ZAKE-19727 format. One record per residue: residue number from 1; x, z negated, y negated of N, C-alpha, C, O in turn. Coordinates in Angstrom, 1 decimal. Layout:
{NUM; {X; Z; Y}; {X; Z; Y}; {X; Z; Y}; {X; Z; Y}}
...
//
This chain:
{1; {35.1; 13.5; 30.7}; {35.6; 13.2; 29.3}; {35.2; 11.8; 28.9}; {36.0; 11.1; 28.3}}
{2; {33.9; 11.5; 29.2}; {33.4; 10.1; 28.9}; {34.2; 9.0; 29.6}; {34.5; 8.0; 29.0}}
{3; {34.6; 9.3; 30.8}; {35.4; 8.3; 31.6}; {36.8; 8.1; 31.0}; {37.3; 7.0; 30.9}}
{4; {37.4; 9.2; 30.5}; {38.7; 9.1; 29.9}; {38.6; 8.3; 28.6}; {39.5; 7.4; 28.4}}
{5; {37.6; 8.5; 27.8}; {37.4; 7.7; 26.6}; {37.2; 6.2; 26.9}; {37.8; 5.4; 26.2}}
{6; {36.4; 5.9; 27.9}; {36.1; 4.5; 28.3}; {37.4; 3.9; 28.8}; {37.7; 2.7; 28.5}}
{7; {38.2; 4.6; 29.5}; {39.5; 4.0; 30.1}; {40.4; 3.7; 28.9}; {41.1; 2.7; 28.9}}
{8; {40.5; 4.6; 27.9}; {41.4; 4.4; 26.8}; {40.9; 3.2; 26.0}; {41.8; 2.4; 25.5}}
{9; {39.7; 3.0; 25.8}; {39.1; 1.9; 25.0}; {39.5; 0.6; 25.8}; {39.9; -0.4; 25.2}}
{10; {39.3; 0.6; 27.1}; {39.6; -0.6; 27.9}; {41.1; -1.0; 27.8}; {41.5; -2.1; 27.7}}
{11; {42.0; 0.0; 27.8}; {43.4; -0.2; 27.8}; {43.8; -0.8; 26.4}; {44.6; -1.7; 26.3}}
{12; {43.2; -0.2; 25.3}; {43.5; -0.7; 24.0}; {43.0; -2.1; 23.8}; {43.7; -3.0; 23.2}}
{13; {41.8; -2.4; 24.3}; {41.2; -3.7; 24.2}; {42.1; -4.8; 25.0}; {42.3; -5.9; 24.5}}
{14; {42.6; -4.4; 26.1}; {43.4; -5.4; 26.9}; {44.7; -5.6; 26.2}; {45.2; -6.8; 26.2}}
{15; {45.3; -4.6; 25.5}; {46.6; -4.8; 24.8}; {46.3; -5.7; 23.6}; {47.1; -6.6; 23.3}}
{16; {45.2; -5.4; 22.9}; {44.9; -6.2; 21.7}; {44.6; -7.6; 22.0}; {44.9; -8.5; 21.2}}
{17; {44.0; -7.9; 23.2}; {43.7; -9.2; 23.6}; {44.9; -10.1; 23.8}; {44.9; -11.3; 23.6}}
{18; {46.0; -9.5; 24.2}; {47.3; -10.2; 24.5}; {48.3; -10.0; 23.3}; {49.4; -10.5; 23.5}}
{19; {47.9; -9.4; 22.2}; {48.9; -9.1; 21.2}; {49.4; -10.4; 20.6}; {50.6; -10.4; 20.2}}
{20; {48.6; -11.5; 20.5}; {49.1; -12.7; 19.9}; {49.8; -13.6; 20.8}; {50.2; -14.7; 20.5}}
{21; {49.9; -13.2; 22.1}; {50.5; -14.1; 23.1}; {51.7; -13.3; 23.8}; {51.8; -12.1; 23.8}}
{22; {52.6; -14.1; 24.3}; {53.8; -13.6; 25.0}; {54.2; -14.6; 26.1}; {53.9; -15.8; 25.9}}
{23; {54.7; -14.1; 27.1}; {55.3; -15.0; 28.2}; {56.7; -15.4; 27.8}; {57.5; -14.6; 27.4}}
{24; {57.0; -16.7; 27.8}; {58.3; -17.2; 27.4}; {58.6; -18.4; 28.3}; {57.8; -19.1; 28.9}}
{25; {59.9; -18.8; 28.3}; {60.4; -20.0; 29.0}; {60.2; -21.2; 28.0}; {60.8; -21.2; 27.0}}
{26; {59.4; -22.1; 28.4}; {59.1; -23.3; 27.6}; {59.5; -24.5; 28.5}; {58.9; -24.8; 29.5}}
{27; {60.5; -25.2; 28.0}; {61.0; -26.4; 28.7}; {61.5; -26.0; 30.1}; {61.4; -26.9; 31.0}}
{28; {61.9; -24.8; 30.3}; {62.4; -24.4; 31.6}; {61.4; -23.8; 32.5}; {61.7; -23.5; 33.7}}
{29; {60.2; -23.6; 32.1}; {59.1; -23.0; 32.9}; {58.5; -21.8; 32.1}; {58.2; -21.9; 30.9}}
{30; {58.2; -20.7; 32.9}; {57.6; -19.6; 32.3}; {56.1; -19.8; 32.0}; {55.4; -20.2; 32.9}}
{31; {55.6; -19.7; 30.8}; {54.2; -19.8; 30.4}; {53.9; -19.0; 29.2}; {54.8; -18.6; 28.5}}
{32; {52.6; -18.8; 29.0}; {52.1; -18.1; 27.8}; {52.2; -18.9; 26.5}; {51.9; -20.1; 26.5}}
{33; {52.7; -18.3; 25.5}; {52.8; -18.9; 24.2}; {52.1; -18.0; 23.2}; {52.4; -16.8; 23.1}}
{34; {51.0; -18.5; 22.6}; {50.1; -17.7; 21.7}; {50.3; -18.2; 20.3}; {50.6; -19.3; 20.0}}
{35; {50.1; -17.2; 19.4}; {50.1; -17.5; 17.9}; {48.9; -18.3; 17.5}; {48.9; -18.9; 16.4}}
{36; {47.8; -18.2; 18.2}; {46.6; -18.9; 17.9}; {46.0; -19.5; 19.2}; {46.0; -18.8; 20.2}}
{37; {45.4; -20.7; 19.1}; {44.8; -21.2; 20.3}; {43.5; -20.4; 20.8}; {43.1; -20.6; 21.9}}
{38; {43.0; -19.6; 19.9}; {41.9; -18.7; 20.2}; {42.3; -17.5; 21.0}; {41.4; -16.8; 21.5}}
{39; {43.6; -17.1; 21.0}; {44.0; -15.9; 21.7}; {43.8; -16.1; 23.2}; {43.9; -17.2; 23.8}}
{40; {43.6; -15.0; 23.9}; {43.5; -15.0; 25.4}; {44.8; -15.0; 26.0}; {45.7; -14.1; 25.7}}
{41; {45.1; -16.0; 26.8}; {46.4; -16.2; 27.4}; {46.6; -15.2; 28.6}; {45.7; -15.2; 29.4}}
{42; {47.7; -14.5; 28.6}; {48.0; -13.6; 29.8}; {48.5; -14.5; 30.9}; {48.9; -15.6; 30.8}}
{43; {48.4; -13.9; 32.1}; {48.9; -14.5; 33.3}; {50.4; -14.1; 33.4}; {50.7; -13.0; 33.5}}
{44; {51.3; -15.1; 33.3}; {52.7; -14.9; 33.3}; {53.3; -14.9; 34.7}; {53.0; -15.8; 35.5}}
{45; {54.1; -13.8; 35.0}; {54.7; -13.8; 36.4}; {55.7; -14.8; 36.5}; {56.4; -15.2; 35.5}}
{46; {55.9; -15.4; 37.7}; {57.0; -16.3; 37.9}; {58.3; -15.7; 37.6}; {58.6; -14.6; 38.1}}
{47; {59.1; -16.3; 36.9}; {60.5; -15.9; 36.6}; {61.4; -17.0; 36.5}; {61.0; -18.1; 36.2}}
{48; {62.7; -16.8; 36.7}; {63.7; -17.8; 36.6}; {64.0; -18.1; 35.2}; {64.4; -17.2; 34.4}}
{49; {63.8; -19.4; 34.8}; {64.1; -19.8; 33.5}; {65.2; -20.8; 33.5}; {65.3; -21.7; 34.3}}
{50; {66.2; -20.7; 32.6}; {67.3; -21.6; 32.6}; {66.7; -23.0; 32.2}; {65.7; -23.1; 31.4}}
{51; {67.3; -24.1; 32.7}; {66.7; -25.4; 32.3}; {67.0; -25.7; 30.8}; {68.0; -25.3; 30.2}}
{52; {66.0; -26.3; 30.2}; {66.1; -26.7; 28.8}; {67.1; -27.8; 28.6}; {67.1; -28.7; 29.5}}
{53; {68.0; -27.8; 27.6}; {68.9; -28.9; 27.4}; {68.2; -30.2; 27.0}; {67.2; -30.1; 26.3}}
{54; {68.7; -31.3; 27.5}; {68.0; -32.5; 27.1}; {68.3; -32.8; 25.6}; {69.4; -32.8; 25.1}}
{55; {67.2; -33.1; 24.8}; {67.4; -33.5; 23.4}; {66.0; -34.0; 23.0}; {65.0; -33.9; 23.6}}
{56; {66.1; -34.7; 21.8}; {64.9; -35.3; 21.2}; {64.2; -34.2; 20.3}; {64.9; -33.5; 19.6}}
{57; {62.9; -34.2; 20.4}; {62.1; -33.3; 19.5}; {62.2; -33.7; 18.1}; {62.2; -34.9; 17.8}}
{58; {62.4; -32.7; 17.2}; {62.4; -33.1; 15.8}; {61.0; -33.7; 15.4}; {60.0; -33.4; 16.0}}
{59; {61.0; -34.5; 14.3}; {59.7; -35.1; 13.9}; {58.7; -34.0; 13.5}; {59.1; -33.0; 12.8}}
{60; {57.5; -34.2; 13.8}; {56.4; -33.2; 13.5}; {55.6; -33.8; 12.3}; {55.1; -34.9; 12.4}}
{61; {55.5; -33.0; 11.2}; {54.7; -33.5; 10.1}; {53.3; -33.7; 10.5}; {52.7; -32.8; 11.1}}
{62; {52.7; -34.8; 10.1}; {51.3; -35.0; 10.5}; {50.4; -34.0; 9.8}; {50.5; -33.9; 8.6}}
{63; {49.6; -33.4; 10.5}; {48.6; -32.4; 9.9}; {47.5; -32.2; 10.9}; {47.6; -32.6; 12.1}}
{64; {46.4; -31.5; 10.5}; {45.3; -31.2; 11.3}; {45.6; -30.0; 12.1}; {46.1; -29.0; 11.6}}
{65; {45.4; -30.0; 13.5}; {45.7; -28.8; 14.3}; {44.8; -27.6; 13.8}; {43.8; -27.8; 13.2}}
{66; {45.3; -26.4; 14.1}; {44.5; -25.2; 13.7}; {43.2; -25.1; 14.5}; {43.0; -25.8; 15.5}}
{67; {42.3; -24.3; 13.9}; {41.0; -24.1; 14.6}; {41.2; -23.7; 16.0}; {42.0; -22.8; 16.3}}
{68; {40.4; -24.4; 16.9}; {40.5; -24.1; 18.3}; {41.5; -24.9; 19.1}; {41.6; -24.9; 20.3}}
{69; {42.3; -25.7; 18.4}; {43.3; -26.6; 19.1}; {43.0; -28.0; 18.8}; {42.4; -28.4; 17.8}}
{70; {43.3; -28.9; 19.8}; {43.1; -30.3; 19.7}; {44.3; -31.1; 19.4}; {44.2; -32.2; 18.8}}
{71; {45.5; -30.5; 19.7}; {46.8; -31.2; 19.4}; {47.9; -30.2; 19.3}; {47.8; -29.1; 19.9}}
{72; {49.0; -30.6; 18.6}; {50.2; -29.8; 18.6}; {51.4; -30.6; 18.9}; {51.4; -31.8; 18.6}}
{73; {52.3; -30.1; 19.7}; {53.5; -30.8; 20.1}; {54.7; -29.9; 19.9}; {54.6; -28.6; 19.9}}
{74; {55.9; -30.5; 19.8}; {57.1; -29.7; 19.8}; {57.6; -29.5; 21.2}; {57.7; -30.4; 22.0}}
{75; {58.0; -28.2; 21.5}; {58.5; -27.9; 22.8}; {59.7; -26.9; 22.6}; {59.8; -26.2; 21.6}}
{76; {60.6; -27.0; 23.6}; {61.8; -26.1; 23.6}; {61.4; -24.7; 24.2}; {60.9; -24.7; 25.3}}
{77; {61.5; -23.6; 23.4}; {61.2; -22.3; 23.8}; {62.4; -21.4; 23.8}; {63.2; -21.4; 22.8}}
{78; {62.7; -20.7; 24.9}; {63.9; -19.9; 25.0}; {63.8; -18.7; 24.1}; {62.8; -17.9; 24.1}}
{79; {64.8; -18.5; 23.2}; {64.9; -17.3; 22.3}; {65.5; -16.2; 23.2}; {66.7; -16.3; 23.5}}
{80; {64.8; -15.2; 23.5}; {65.3; -14.1; 24.3}; {66.5; -13.4; 23.7}; {67.4; -12.9; 24.4}}
{81; {66.5; -13.3; 22.4}; {67.6; -12.6; 21.7}; {68.9; -13.4; 21.7}; {70.0; -12.8; 21.9}}
{82; {68.9; -14.7; 21.6}; {70.1; -15.5; 21.5}; {70.4; -16.2; 22.9}; {71.5; -16.6; 23.1}}
{83; {69.4; -16.3; 23.7}; {69.6; -16.9; 25.0}; {69.7; -18.5; 24.9}; {70.1; -19.1; 25.8}}
{84; {69.2; -19.0; 23.8}; {69.3; -20.4; 23.5}; {67.8; -20.9; 23.3}; {67.0; -20.2; 22.8}}
{85; {67.6; -22.2; 23.6}; {66.3; -22.8; 23.4}; {66.2; -23.3; 21.9}; {67.2; -23.7; 21.3}}
{86; {65.0; -23.1; 21.4}; {64.7; -23.5; 20.0}; {63.4; -24.4; 20.0}; {62.6; -24.1; 20.9}}
{87; {63.3; -25.3; 19.2}; {62.1; -26.1; 19.1}; {61.1; -25.3; 18.4}; {61.3; -24.8; 17.3}}
{88; {59.9; -25.3; 19.0}; {58.7; -24.6; 18.4}; {57.5; -25.5; 18.5}; {57.4; -26.3; 19.4}}
{89; {56.6; -25.4; 17.6}; {55.3; -26.1; 17.6}; {54.3; -25.3; 18.5}; {54.1; -24.2; 18.3}}
{90; {53.8; -26.0; 19.6}; {52.9; -25.4; 20.5}; {51.6; -26.2; 20.4}; {51.5; -27.4; 20.5}}
{91; {50.5; -25.5; 20.1}; {49.2; -26.1; 19.9}; {48.3; -25.7; 21.1}; {48.3; -24.6; 21.6}}
{92; {47.5; -26.7; 21.5}; {46.5; -26.4; 22.6}; {45.2; -27.1; 22.4}; {44.3; -27.0; 23.1}}
//
């Protein structure tokens, strides 16, 4: 019984650790995209991503990066629902 409880806790903790992150196509490459730089990034499996269309990034308003990040940049991220790339702010 104790083993079953410990296994359930570990499974819930691992899901919670990746809740703020998802694997997505960024600029034509599969990588982890997290809502916070403090989130634990999952290991993303290699997958075929369509190439990102060439375009200029929209201007980024100057601001201080969030806690845990040193810089933020605009990158094209594939929207799984529409199948099109959208500009998103990615901080690291």
